[in-house]
FITIGU-515188 format. One record per residue (C-alpha): residue number from 1; x, y, z. Coordinates in pm, whole numbers. Layout:
<atoms>
k NUM&xx X&yy Y&zz Z .
...
</atoms>
This chain:
<atoms>
k 1&xx 8648&yy 10247&zz -6651 .
k 2&xx 8791&yy 10305&zz -6303 .
k 3&xx 8708&yy 10643&zz -6149 .
k 4&xx 9050&yy 10748&zz -6015 .
k 5&xx 8898&yy 11033&zz -5815 .
k 6&xx 8660&yy 10799&zz -5631 .
k 7&xx 8931&yy 10538&zz -5573 .
k 8&xx 9157&yy 10805&zz -5419 .
k 9&xx 8867&yy 10940&zz -5209 .
k 10&xx 8777&yy 10594&zz -5077 .
k 11&xx 9141&yy 10511&zz -4999 .
k 12&xx 9183&yy 10840&zz -4814 .
k 13&xx 8861&yy 10784&zz -4616 .
k 14&xx 8963&yy 10426&zz -4531 .
k 15&xx 9295&yy 10550&zz -4394 .
k 16&xx 9106&yy 10806&zz -4184 .
k 17&xx 8866&yy 10537&zz -4050 .
k 18&xx 9154&yy 10302&zz -3965 .
k 19&xx 9338&yy 10581&zz -3783 .
k 20&xx 9030&yy 10669&zz -3573 .
k 21&xx 8969&yy 10303&zz -3487 .
k 22&xx 9328&yy 10273&zz -3367 .
k 23&xx 9300&yy 10589&zz -3153 .
k 24&xx 8978&yy 10453&zz -3001 .
k 25&xx 9156&yy 10140&zz -2878 .
k 26&xx 9042&yy 9903&zz -3155 .
k 27&xx 9387&yy 9836&zz -3303 .
k 28&xx 9365&yy 9467&zz -3208 .
k 29&xx 9089&yy 9417&zz -3465 .
k 30&xx 9269&yy 9618&zz -3735 .
k 31&xx 9542&yy 9357&zz -3749 .
k 32&xx 9284&yy 9078&zz -3754 .
k 33&xx 9122&yy 9252&zz -4052 .
k 34&xx 9459&yy 9288&zz -4229 .
k 35&xx 9424&yy 9669&zz -4222 .
k 36&xx 9744&yy 9741&zz -4026 .
k 37&xx 9918&yy 9866&zz -4342 .
k 38&xx 9676&yy 10160&zz -4355 .
k 39&xx 9803&yy 10295&zz -4022 .
k 40&xx 10061&yy 10571&zz -4001 .
k 41&xx 10410&yy 10442&zz -3923 .
k 42&xx 10402&yy 10560&zz -3560 .
k 43&xx 10068&yy 10380&zz -3501 .
k 44&xx 10184&yy 10036&zz -3612 .
k 45&xx 10188&yy 9892&zz -3264 .
k 46&xx 9963&yy 9596&zz -3188 .
k 47&xx 9707&yy 9655&zz -2912 .
k 48&xx 9551&yy 9406&zz -2675 .
k 49&xx 9196&yy 9285&zz -2726 .
k 50&xx 8972&yy 9564&zz -2589 .
k 51&xx 8751&yy 9492&zz -2290 .
k 52&xx 8482&yy 9763&zz -2314 .
k 53&xx 8403&yy 9706&zz -2682 .
k 54&xx 8061&yy 9883&zz -2711 .
k 55&xx 8200&yy 10203&zz -2556 .
k 56&xx 8511&yy 10203&zz -2777 .
k 57&xx 8304&yy 10154&zz -3093 .
k 58&xx 8073&yy 10437&zz -2984 .
k 59&xx 8374&yy 10667&zz -2932 .
k 60&xx 8505&yy 10580&zz -3278 .
k 61&xx 8165&yy 10645&zz -3439 .
k 62&xx 8140&yy 10976&zz -3255 .
k 63&xx 8474&yy 11094&zz -3395 .
k 64&xx 8407&yy 10968&zz -3747 .
k 65&xx 8082&yy 11168&zz -3744 .
k 66&xx 7818&yy 11189&zz -4017 .
k 67&xx 7746&yy 10846&zz -4159 .
k 68&xx 7882&yy 10657&zz -3859 .
k 69&xx 7685&yy 10859&zz -3604 .
k 70&xx 7371&yy 10799&zz -3808 .
k 71&xx 7456&yy 10426&zz -3829 .
k 72&xx 7493&yy 10408&zz -3450 .
k 73&xx 7167&yy 10598&zz -3394 .
k 74&xx 6978&yy 10363&zz -3622 .
k 75&xx 7136&yy 10052&zz -3468 .
k 76&xx 7030&yy 10176&zz -3123 .
k 77&xx 6672&yy 10129&zz -3246 .
k 78&xx 6731&yy 9769&zz -3355 .
k 79&xx 6787&yy 9531&zz -3059 .
k 80&xx 6694&yy 9248&zz -3297 .
k 81&xx 7017&yy 9308&zz -3491 .
k 82&xx 7274&yy 9378&zz -3218 .
k 83&xx 7304&yy 9297&zz -2845 .
k 84&xx 7125&yy 9514&zz -2590 .
k 85&xx 7446&yy 9660&zz -2443 .
k 86&xx 7543&yy 9796&zz -2787 .
k 87&xx 7196&yy 9948&zz -2835 .
k 88&xx 7221&yy 10125&zz -2499 .
k 89&xx 7570&yy 10256&zz -2574 .
k 90&xx 7486&yy 10373&zz -2926 .
k 91&xx 7176&yy 10555&zz -2800 .
k 92&xx 7419&yy 10808&zz -2645 .
k 93&xx 7536&yy 10918&zz -2988 .
k 94&xx 7426&yy 11271&zz -3065 .
k 95&xx 7489&yy 11475&zz -3378 .
k 96&xx 7780&yy 11703&zz -3294 .
k 97&xx 7866&yy 11814&zz -3646 .
k 98&xx 7938&yy 12178&zz -3716 .
k 99&xx 7701&yy 12381&zz -3930 .
k 100&xx 7784&yy 12453&zz -4294 .
k 101&xx 7810&yy 12810&zz -4432 .
k 102&xx 7503&yy 13017&zz -4517 .
k 103&xx 7632&yy 13066&zz -4874 .
k 104&xx 7592&yy 12690&zz -4928 .
k 105&xx 7244&yy 12703&zz -4771 .
k 106&xx 7143&yy 12981&zz -5007 .
k 107&xx 7277&yy 12799&zz -5314 .
k 108&xx 7091&yy 12478&zz -5228 .
k 109&xx 6761&yy 12656&zz -5150 .
k 110&xx 6773&yy 12866&zz -5468 .
k 111&xx 6877&yy 12569&zz -5682 .
k 112&xx 6598&yy 12350&zz -5545 .
k 113&xx 6318&yy 12610&zz -5544 .
k 114&xx 6423&yy 12780&zz -5872 .
k 115&xx 6388&yy 13127&zz -5720 .
k 116&xx 6606&yy 13376&zz -5538 .
k 117&xx 6578&yy 13332&zz -5164 .
k 118&xx 6439&yy 13688&zz -5133 .
k 119&xx 6155&yy 13599&zz -5371 .
k 120&xx 6025&yy 13333&zz -5130 .
k 121&xx 6122&yy 13448&zz -4779 .
k 122&xx 6092&yy 13795&zz -4630 .
k 123&xx 6342&yy 13690&zz -4364 .
k 124&xx 6587&yy 13399&zz -4348 .
k 125&xx 6809&yy 13366&zz -4040 .
k 126&xx 7169&yy 13290&zz -4132 .
k 127&xx 7250&yy 13101&zz -3811 .
k 128&xx 7087&yy 12755&zz -3788 .
k 129&xx 6883&yy 12660&zz -3481 .
k 130&xx 6985&yy 12294&zz -3520 .
k 131&xx 7256&yy 12111&zz -3709 .
k 132&xx 7269&yy 11737&zz -3777 .
k 133&xx 7461&yy 11489&zz -3989 .
k 134&xx 7223&yy 11511&zz -4285 .
k 135&xx 7102&yy 11870&zz -4272 .
k 136&xx 7046&yy 12180&zz -4066 .
k 137&xx 6744&yy 12391&zz -3973 .
k 138&xx 6694&yy 12767&zz -4010 .
k 139&xx 6413&yy 12995&zz -3896 .
k 140&xx 6251&yy 13204&zz -4168 .
k 141&xx 5938&yy 13396&zz -4270 .
k 142&xx 5741&yy 13357&zz -4589 .
k 143&xx 5647&yy 13669&zz -4785 .
k 144&xx 5300&yy 13666&zz -4622 .
k 145&xx 5462&yy 13679&zz -4276 .
k 146&xx 5410&yy 13312&zz -4183 .
k 147&xx 5686&yy 13186&zz -3952 .
k 148&xx 5847&yy 12865&zz -4079 .
k 149&xx 6151&yy 12645&zz -4031 .
k 150&xx 6357&yy 12544&zz -4333 .
k 151&xx 6545&yy 12214&zz -4326 .
k 152&xx 6830&yy 12214&zz -4578 .
k 153&xx 7036&yy 11912&zz -4675 .
k 154&xx 7414&yy 11924&zz -4647 .
k 155&xx 7611&yy 11980&zz -4969 .
k 156&xx 7710&yy 11651&zz -5137 .
k 157&xx 7589&yy 11452&zz -4835 .
k 158&xx 7452&yy 11175&zz -5059 .
k 159&xx 7789&yy 11130&zz -5229 .
k 160&xx 7968&yy 11125&zz -4891 .
k 161&xx 7726&yy 10869&zz -4747 .
k 162&xx 7741&yy 10653&zz -5060 .
k 163&xx 8120&yy 10639&zz -5028 .
k 164&xx 8101&yy 10555&zz -4656 .
k 165&xx 7840&yy 10284&zz -4718 .
k 166&xx 8067&yy 10124&zz -4980 .
k 167&xx 8344&yy 10115&zz -4718 .
k 168&xx 8100&yy 9974&zz -4460 .
k 169&xx 8023&yy 9685&zz -4695 .
k 170&xx 8398&yy 9626&zz -4728 .
k 171&xx 8452&yy 9637&zz -4350 .
k 172&xx 8150&yy 9411&zz -4291 .
k 173&xx 8295&yy 9149&zz -4525 .
k 174&xx 8635&yy 9166&zz -4354 .
k 175&xx 8478&yy 9134&zz -4008 .
k 176&xx 8264&yy 8841&zz -4118 .
k 177&xx 8565&yy 8659&zz -4260 .
k 178&xx 8828&yy 8731&zz -3995 .
k 179&xx 8666&yy 8807&zz -3657 .
k 180&xx 8516&yy 8506&zz -3482 .
k 181&xx 8315&yy 8718&zz -3233 .
k 182&xx 8086&yy 8867&zz -3500 .
k 183&xx 8030&yy 8568&zz -3728 .
k 184&xx 7689&yy 8501&zz -3574 .
k 185&xx 7566&yy 8844&zz -3694 .
k 186&xx 7463&yy 8912&zz -4052 .
k 187&xx 7666&yy 9230&zz -4095 .
k 188&xx 7583&yy 9267&zz -4464 .
k 189&xx 7212&yy 9272&zz -4382 .
k 190&xx 7279&yy 9540&zz -4120 .
k 191&xx 7450&yy 9758&zz -4382 .
k 192&xx 7160&yy 9685&zz -4622 .
k 193&xx 6914&yy 9808&zz -4358 .
k 194&xx 7123&yy 10118&zz -4296 .
k 195&xx 7140&yy 10193&zz -4667 .
k 196&xx 6761&yy 10167&zz -4694 .
k 197&xx 6710&yy 10402&zz -4398 .
k 198&xx 6965&yy 10646&zz -4537 .
k 199&xx 6799&yy 10662&zz -4878 .
k 200&xx 6469&yy 10743&zz -4705 .
k 201&xx 6621&yy 11013&zz -4482 .
k 202&xx 6799&yy 11174&zz -4776 .
k 203&xx 6463&yy 11231&zz -4945 .
k 204&xx 6284&yy 11514&zz -4766 .
k 205&xx 5972&yy 11448&zz -4976 .
k 206&xx 5930&yy 11120&zz -4788 .
k 207&xx 5974&yy 11292&zz -4453 .
k 208&xx 5725&yy 11554&zz -4567 .
k 209&xx 5467&yy 11283&zz -4638 .
k 210&xx 5526&yy 11142&zz -4288 .
k 211&xx 5471&yy 11487&zz -4133 .
k 212&xx 5161&yy 11540&zz -4346 .
k 213&xx 5011&yy 11211&zz -4232 .
k 214&xx 5070&yy 11300&zz -3865 .
k 215&xx 4928&yy 11646&zz -3927 .
k 216&xx 4601&yy 11501&zz -4058 .
k 217&xx 4581&yy 11245&zz -3776 .
k 218&xx 4621&yy 11505&zz -3499 .
k 219&xx 4461&yy 11805&zz -3672 .
k 220&xx 4185&yy 11839&zz -3411 .
k 221&xx 4385&yy 11722&zz -3109 .
k 222&xx 4390&yy 11940&zz -2798 .
k 223&xx 4704&yy 11777&zz -2658 .
k 224&xx 4927&yy 11724&zz -2965 .
k 225&xx 5061&yy 11974&zz -3220 .
k 226&xx 5215&yy 11871&zz -3553 .
k 227&xx 5378&yy 12117&zz -3796 .
k 228&xx 5225&yy 12180&zz -4137 .
k 229&xx 5419&yy 12104&zz -4456 .
k 230&xx 5443&yy 12383&zz -4716 .
k 231&xx 5455&yy 12168&zz -5026 .
k 232&xx 5512&yy 12459&zz -5266 .
k 233&xx 5856&yy 12505&zz -5111 .
k 234&xx 5949&yy 12142&zz -5037 .
k 235&xx 6179&yy 11924&zz -5249 .
k 236&xx 6412&yy 11628&zz -5195 .
k 237&xx 6673&yy 11858&zz -5037 .
k 238&xx 6459&yy 12133&zz -4881 .
k 239&xx 6173&yy 12088&zz -4633 .
k 240&xx 5964&yy 12386&zz -4516 .
k 241&xx 5742&yy 12342&zz -4208 .
k 242&xx 5536&yy 12576&zz -3994 .
k 243&xx 5728&yy 12709&zz -3695 .
k 244&xx 5612&yy 12585&zz -3354 .
k 245&xx 5745&yy 12756&zz -3045 .
k 246&xx 5821&yy 12507&zz -2769 .
k 247&xx 6077&yy 12392&zz -2514 .
k 248&xx 6251&yy 12053&zz -2509 .
k 249&xx 6058&yy 11800&zz -2301 .
k 250&xx 6360&yy 11745&zz -2073 .
k 251&xx 6415&yy 12118&zz -2012 .
k 252&xx 6272&yy 12132&zz -1660 .
k 253&xx 6353&yy 12499&zz -1610 .
k 254&xx 6181&yy 12593&zz -1935 .
k 255&xx 5876&yy 12385&zz -1842 .
k 256&xx 5853&yy 12565&zz -1506 .
k 257&xx 5871&yy 12906&zz -1678 .
k 258&xx 5569&yy 12810&zz -1888 .
k 259&xx 5388&yy 12670&zz -1582 .
k 260&xx 5369&yy 12323&zz -1735 .
k 261&xx 5269&yy 12020&zz -1528 .
k 262&xx 5506&yy 11729&zz -1585 .
k 263&xx 5246&yy 11471&zz -1478 .
k 264&xx 4998&yy 11604&zz -1734 .
k 265&xx 5274&yy 11612&zz -1998 .
k 266&xx 5360&yy 11246&zz -1930 .
k 267&xx 4990&yy 11154&zz -1956 .
k 268&xx 4953&yy 11345&zz -2285 .
k 269&xx 5267&yy 11177&zz -2419 .
k 270&xx 5130&yy 10829&zz -2338 .
k 271&xx 4790&yy 10912&zz -2493 .
k 272&xx 4962&yy 11049&zz -2803 .
k 273&xx 5161&yy 10729&zz -2844 .
k 274&xx 4860&yy 10503&zz -2788 .
k 275&xx 4662&yy 10688&zz -3055 .
k 276&xx 4950&yy 10655&zz -3299 .
k 277&xx 4964&yy 10277&zz -3248 .
k 278&xx 4602&yy 10169&zz -3193 .
k 279&xx 4399&yy 10427&zz -3385 .
k 280&xx 4622&yy 10526&zz -3677 .
k 281&xx 4874&yy 10240&zz -3705 .
k 282&xx 5144&yy 10498&zz -3785 .
k 283&xx 5391&yy 10603&zz -3518 .
k 284&xx 5702&yy 10811&zz -3455 .
k 285&xx 5976&yy 10548&zz -3419 .
k 286&xx 6237&yy 10765&zz -3246 .
k 287&xx 6059&yy 10966&zz -2973 .
k 288&xx 6367&yy 11049&zz -2766 .
k 289&xx 6381&yy 11383&zz -2574 .
k 290&xx 6557&yy 11571&zz -2857 .
k 291&xx 6256&yy 11502&zz -3082 .
k 292&xx 5992&yy 11599&zz -2824 .
k 293&xx 5893&yy 11956&zz -2736 .
k 294&xx 5621&yy 12104&zz -2516 .
k 295&xx 5401&yy 12407&zz -2581 .
k 296&xx 5212&yy 12613&zz -2322 .
k 297&xx 4914&yy 12417&zz -2195 .
k 298&xx 5118&yy 12091&zz -2176 .
k 299&xx 5078&yy 12028&zz -2548 .
k 300&xx 5314&yy 11771&zz -2702 .
k 301&xx 5511&yy 11863&zz -3017 .
k 302&xx 5683&yy 11593&zz -3226 .
k 303&xx 5970&yy 11685&zz -3459 .
k 304&xx 6201&yy 11496&zz -3698 .
k 305&xx 5982&yy 11245&zz -3880 .
k 306&xx 6263&yy 11073&zz -4070 .
k 307&xx 6197&yy 10733&zz -3907 .
k 308&xx 5835&yy 10625&zz -3867 .
k 309&xx 5673&yy 10285&zz -3818 .
k 310&xx 5368&yy 10161&zz -4002 .
k 311&xx 5143&yy 9883&zz -3868 .
k 312&xx 4919&yy 9714&zz -4122 .
k 313&xx 4559&yy 9644&zz -4022 .
k 314&xx 4643&yy 9274&zz -3984 .
k 315&xx 4951&yy 9341&zz -3768 .
k 316&xx 4759&yy 9589&zz -3553 .
k 317&xx 4482&yy 9333&zz -3493 .
k 318&xx 4737&yy 9066&zz -3401 .
k 319&xx 4908&yy 9305&zz -3161 .
k 320&xx 4576&yy 9393&zz -3000 .
k 321&xx 4490&yy 9021&zz -2970 .
k 322&xx 4821&yy 8965&zz -2791 .
k 323&xx 4753&yy 9243&zz -2542 .
k 324&xx 4399&yy 9121&zz -2473 .
k 325&xx 4539&yy 8769&zz -2416 .
k 326&xx 4799&yy 8916&zz -2178 .
k 327&xx 4533&yy 9101&zz -1979 .
k 328&xx 4315&yy 8787&zz -1969 .
k 329&xx 4608&yy 8567&zz -1854 .
k 330&xx 4570&yy 8344&zz -2161 .
k 331&xx 4943&yy 8294&zz -2207 .
k 332&xx 4912&yy 8018&zz -2467 .
k 333&xx 4712&yy 8254&zz -2691 .
k 334&xx 4971&yy 8528&zz -2631 .
k 335&xx 5251&yy 8291&zz -2734 .
k 336&xx 5066&yy 8184&zz -3050 .
k 337&xx 4998&yy 8548&zz -3136 .
k 338&xx 5362&yy 8643&zz -3096 .
k 339&xx 5481&yy 8352&zz -3311 .
k 340&xx 5223&yy 8447&zz -3577 .
k 341&xx 5375&yy 8794&zz -3599 .
k 342&xx 5723&yy 8653&zz -3668 .
k 343&xx 5851&yy 8464&zz -3969 .
k 344&xx 5956&yy 8113&zz -3865 .
k 345&xx 5993&yy 7792&zz -4059 .
k 346&xx 5780&yy 7587&zz -3822 .
k 347&xx 5614&yy 7650&zz -3488 .
k 348&xx 5678&yy 7391&zz -3221 .
k 349&xx 5576&yy 7331&zz -2863 .
k 350&xx 5921&yy 7418&zz -2728 .
k 351&xx 5905&yy 7773&zz -2867 .
k 352&xx 5551&yy 7817&zz -2735 .
k 353&xx 5651&yy 7697&zz -2387 .
k 354&xx 5954&yy 7931&zz -2384 .
k 355&xx 5736&yy 8233&zz -2463 .
k 356&xx 5481&yy 8127&zz -2202 .
k 357&xx 5765&yy 8106&zz -1948 .
k 358&xx 5866&yy 8465&zz -2030 .
k 359&xx 5510&yy 8593&zz -1987 .
k 360&xx 5422&yy 8381&zz -1682 .
k 361&xx 5664&yy 8594&zz -1482 .
k 362&xx 5370&yy 8835&zz -1464 .
k 363&xx 5108&yy 8570&zz -1385 .
k 364&xx 5017&yy 8721&zz -1048 .
k 365&xx 5047&yy 9084&zz -1156 .
k 366&xx 4778&yy 9317&zz -1284 .
k 367&xx 4840&yy 9473&zz -1626 .
k 368&xx 4934&yy 9799&zz -1450 .
k 369&xx 5216&yy 9612&zz -1277 .
k 370&xx 5351&yy 9449&zz -1593 .
k 371&xx 5690&yy 9591&zz -1688 .
k 372&xx 5618&yy 9644&zz -2058 .
k 373&xx 5976&yy 9749&zz -2130 .
k 374&xx 6116&yy 9434&zz -1967 .
k 375&xx 5862&yy 9218&zz -2153 .
k 376&xx 5939&yy 9368&zz -2494 .
k 377&xx 6314&yy 9339&zz -2438 .
k 378&xx 6277&yy 8972&zz -2338 .
k 379&xx 6065&yy 8893&zz -2645 .
k 380&xx 6306&yy 9065&zz -2885 .
k 381&xx 6604&yy 8887&zz -2724 .
k 382&xx 6415&yy 8555&zz -2746 .
k 383&xx 6349&yy 8616&zz -3117 .
k 384&xx 6712&yy 8695&zz -3194 .
k 385&xx 6827&yy 8387&zz -2999 .
k 386&xx 6586&yy 8159&zz -3188 .
k 387&xx 6636&yy 8317&zz -3534 .
k 388&xx 6277&yy 8442&zz -3549 .
k 389&xx 6256&yy 8732&zz -3794 .
k 390&xx 6014&yy 8990&zz -3657 .
k 391&xx 5879&yy 9262&zz -3888 .
k 392&xx 6095&yy 9574&zz -3875 .
k 393&xx 5794&yy 9788&zz -3778 .
k 394&xx 5726&yy 9562&zz -3478 .
k 395&xx 6088&yy 9606&zz -3365 .
k 396&xx 6058&yy 9983&zz -3406 .
k 397&xx 5737&yy 9969&zz -3203 .
k 398&xx 5913&yy 9777&zz -2924 .
k 399&xx 6196&yy 10031&zz -2918 .
k 400&xx 5949&yy 10323&zz -2919 .
k 401&xx 5771&yy 10169&zz -2619 .
k 402&xx 6102&yy 10150&zz -2432 .
k 403&xx 6186&yy 10513&zz -2520 .
k 404&xx 5843&yy 10650&zz -2425 .
k 405&xx 5857&yy 10470&zz -2092 .
k 406&xx 6200&yy 10625&zz -2021 .
k 407&xx 6090&yy 10979&zz -2113 .
k 408&xx 5770&yy 10942&zz -1909 .
k 409&xx 5963&yy 10833&zz -1599 .
k 410&xx 6196&yy 11134&zz -1632 .
k 411&xx 5889&yy 11358&zz -1618 .
k 412&xx 5694&yy 11167&zz -1356 .
k 413&xx 5841&yy 10898&zz -1123 .
k 414&xx 5492&yy 10742&zz -1096 .
k 415&xx 5451&yy 10718&zz -1474 .
k 416&xx 5339&yy 10377&zz -1605 .
k 417&xx 5284&yy 10312&zz -1972 .
k 418&xx 5126&yy 9981&zz -1868 .
k 419&xx 4844&yy 10164&zz -1684 .
k 420&xx 4759&yy 10365&zz -1996 .
k 421&xx 4787&yy 10047&zz -2198 .
k 422&xx 4536&yy 9878&zz -1969 .
k 423&xx 4281&yy 10153&zz -2032 .
k 424&xx 4326&yy 10121&zz -2406 .
k 425&xx 4292&yy 9742&zz -2395 .
k 426&xx 3967&yy 9776&zz -2196 .
k 427&xx 3835&yy 10025&zz -2453 .
k 428&xx 3941&yy 9803&zz -2742 .
k 429&xx 3774&yy 9498&zz -2582 .
k 430&xx 3451&yy 9696&zz -2540 .
k 431&xx 3478&yy 9825&zz -2897 .
k 432&xx 3510&yy 9472&zz -3031 .
k 433&xx 3177&yy 9379&zz -2871 .
k 434&xx 2991&yy 9659&zz -3045 .
k 435&xx 2755&yy 9555&zz -3327 .
k 436&xx 2925&yy 9799&zz -3565 .
k 437&xx 3264&yy 9630&zz -3516 .
k 438&xx 3116&yy 9280&zz -3547 .
k 439&xx 2936&yy 9381&zz -3867 .
k 440&xx 3255&yy 9539&zz -4006 .
k 441&xx 3455&yy 9224&zz -3927 .
k 442&xx 3182&yy 9002&zz -4073 .
k 443&xx 3167&yy 9210&zz -4392 .
k 444&xx 3547&yy 9196&zz -4420 .
k 445&xx 3548&yy 8817&zz -4382 .
k 446&xx 3264&yy 8782&zz -4636 .
k 447&xx 3451&yy 9010&zz -4876 .
k 448&xx 3763&yy 8794&zz -4842 .
k 449&xx 3558&yy 8479&zz -4894 .
k 450&xx 3394&yy 8632&zz -5203 .
k 451&xx 3736&yy 8711&zz -5351 .
k 452&xx 3849&yy 8352&zz -5290 .
k 453&xx 3532&yy 8211&zz -5448 .
k 454&xx 3571&yy 8446&zz -5743 .
k 455&xx 3926&yy 8330&zz -5805 .
k 456&xx 3847&yy 7961&zz -5746 .
k 457&xx 3746&yy 7868&zz -6108 .
k 458&xx 4067&yy 8019&zz -6242 .
k 459&xx 4277&yy 7839&zz -5979 .
k 460&xx 4100&yy 7505&zz -6043 .
k 461&xx 4154&yy 7550&zz -6418 .
k 462&xx 4527&yy 7615&zz -6360 .
k 463&xx 4555&yy 7303&zz -6141 .
k 464&xx 4380&yy 7086&zz -6404 .
k 465&xx 4608&yy 7220&zz -6677 .
k 466&xx 4918&yy 7141&zz -6471 .
k 467&xx 4784&yy 6792&zz -6394 .
k 468&xx 4719&yy 6738&zz -6764 .
k 469&xx 5075&yy 6845&zz -6849 .
k 470&xx 5219&yy 6634&zz -6566 .
k 471&xx 5364&yy 6944&zz -6398 .
k 472&xx 5184&yy 6902&zz -6067 .
k 473&xx 5304&yy 6664&zz -5803 .
k 474&xx 5236&yy 6628&zz -5435 .
k 475&xx 5503&yy 6531&zz -5191 .
k 476&xx 5396&yy 6445&zz -4838 .
k 477&xx 5660&yy 6327&zz -4598 .
k 478&xx 5640&yy 6285&zz -4224 .
k 479&xx 5899&yy 6090&zz -4029 .
k 480&xx 5642&yy 5935&zz -3800 .
k 481&xx 5435&yy 5810&zz -4096 .
k 482&xx 5743&yy 5666&zz -4264 .
k 483&xx 5829&yy 5484&zz -3942 .
k 484&xx 5472&yy 5352&zz -3918 .
k 485&xx 5493&yy 5227&zz -4276 .
k 486&xx 5815&yy 5041&zz -4195 .
k 487&xx 5657&yy 4883&zz -3887 .
k 488&xx 5359&yy 4767&zz -4092 .
k 489&xx 5590&yy 4616&zz -4355 .
k 490&xx 5795&yy 4439&zz -4088 .
k 491&xx 5486&yy 4302&zz -3915 .
k 492&xx 5338&yy 4183&zz -4246 .
k 493&xx 5661&yy 4001&zz -4326 .
k 494&xx 5657&yy 3827&zz -3989 .
k 495&xx 5294&yy 3722&zz -4028 .
k 496&xx 5373&yy 3585&zz -4373 .
k 497&xx 5675&yy 3400&zz -4238 .
k 498&xx 5466&yy 3259&zz -3952 .
k 499&xx 5205&yy 3133&zz -4201 .
k 500&xx 5478&yy 2967&zz -4410 .
k 501&xx 5628&yy 2799&zz -4099 .
k 502&xx 5285&yy 2673&zz -3992 .
k 503&xx 5216&yy 2546&zz -4345 .
k 504&xx 5550&yy 2362&zz -4355 .
k 505&xx 5484&yy 2197&zz -4016 .
k 506&xx 5130&yy 2089&zz -4115 .
k 507&xx 5243&yy 1964&zz -4457 .
k 508&xx 5539&yy 1774&zz -4311 .
k 509&xx 5315&yy 1616&zz -4047 .
k 510&xx 5067&yy 1499&zz -4317 .
k 511&xx 5348&yy 1355&zz -4528 .
k 512&xx 5497&yy 1178&zz -4224 .
k 513&xx 5154&yy 1043&zz -4129 .
k 514&xx 5101&yy 899&zz -4476 .
k 515&xx 5409&yy 680&zz -4436 .
k 516&xx 5557&yy 787&zz -4769 .
k 517&xx 5840&yy 1034&zz -4828 .
k 518&xx 5980&yy 1052&zz -4476 .
k 519&xx 6287&yy 1238&zz -4604 .
k 520&xx 6058&yy 1508&zz -4747 .
k 521&xx 5880&yy 1542&zz -4412 .
k 522&xx 6212&yy 1571&zz -4225 .
k 523&xx 6330&yy 1835&zz -4474 .
k 524&xx 6008&yy 2033&zz -4419 .
k 525&xx 6050&yy 2017&zz -4040 .
k 526&xx 6415&yy 2129&zz -4064 .
k 527&xx 6322&yy 2427&zz -4284 .
k 528&xx 6040&yy 2519&zz -4044 .
k 529&xx 6280&yy 2500&zz -3746 .
k 530&xx 6537&yy 2715&zz -3930 .
k 531&xx 6276&yy 2981&zz -4019 .
k 532&xx 6142&yy 2976&zz -3661 .
k 533&xx 6493&yy 3038&zz -3525 .
k 534&xx 6539&yy 3328&zz -3773 .
k 535&xx 6207&yy 3482&zz -3669 .
k 536&xx 6292&yy 3443&zz -3300 .
k 537&xx 6637&yy 3606&zz -3345 .
k 538&xx 6495&yy 3903&zz -3539 .
k 539&xx 6248&yy 3975&zz -3255 .
k 540&xx 6524&yy 3951&zz -2993 .
k 541&xx 6754&yy 4185&zz -3191 .
k 542&xx 6481&yy 4445&zz -3238 .
k 543&xx 6406&yy 4451&zz -2865 .
k 544&xx 6777&yy 4507&zz -2792 .
k 545&xx 6784&yy 4803&zz -3034 .
k 546&xx 6475&yy 4958&zz -2873 .
k 547&xx 6621&yy 4915&zz -2523 .
</atoms>
């Protein structure tokens, strides 16, 4: 049964989206998408094809707010999905939504926690300290006096985003079918990715688990502070964290008031990021200035853990191997390592040479001089151009590297993430030579071998059963082998024909020499001459084809 209310809501929202796109200078595409009828009568004027497309789309997203701002923010992290200029433009999108009333906050908190707000908090500030597209944050105190921040999800935000995502699928299909400029991009997959991110961000329990994991990783750190999750008061729509007093990392005046040293802050930021990647394999994927604070003593504070990257042990080892190869100037090994990270149908020498060419730009530079940001951007662009699917977490890592480098340079003009990277690579190389690491690796390999041996009888039994049932077949095809087989067949035929010609000549000569059956001898010679001519012509024709 059709939900009339939802149909009306979607139609109303579509008309609003179309109107904003027209106002932003994107009317040319509305007529290409056959959406001109959704414009108001005074807007039905065709516009020229826009020149500054990334900026106009960003303006439209900014005005549409909520879902579209979040979409732009997430796309700014994915240079593998959209061109670099769009990523840079969308990175300017900031949540500018107004806060929602305290009465709604109170209803949501009490509904989620099953208690009156006064039964949990001794104080709950009515004015939020931050407001975003999905939720807003309030300062509060628990009954025992502990200062906390309470993140509360917007009323009906899931329903609003679900409706907008449905419209995004519709718009993606229209764009794919009618706009030639975007046909090379898989817009449906982009909306799929956004939907997956959105579902994660709408579940504060998942964000809480991310915060908790960071909290355990940096519990004893002297340079990084992570808030604590209060699980007794955390649900899908409410997240309660310990309050940490700090100033934004780009607030230079605030940093001066606390006597902070920007060079030390940049160093602590780089160390924090390196530990996330190389020691824990779990990193903050969106470390832009709004998500970074500083405490007295130059201590780094990370907030907003909605988007995090996770590197498996195998991916982390491959990444480390790549860096060690880069430091050691073994560019072929670096290229192989990069291709092993991606998902490609078949590696070939051309791809390897192209990657080597990208890296060889730094052949005469020390690792401290390598522009890591430039290198990562080139590799991601190369992957998108050659349809190499890199793991999402690797892309998030590349984007995080770019962001950290930018923040570090704002703090300290001499900042170099590459220099810190060099130190970590040296430490990792030394670590790999330690007996403990070699033993651990050896034990891991033996364990893997033992599992394979253990499963071998079962696998052999399955193969034999399939062979017995005639279900198993092997197909091996290589163009060069097929060509070789044809050449062998052709050569064999020529040898056979040559033997026949020789036999005919010898036999005809014997018959002629005997003095009987001269006509038979002449016939044999004629056939031999004819076959010789055929053989000669076939050789000539083949040489012409080759030439």
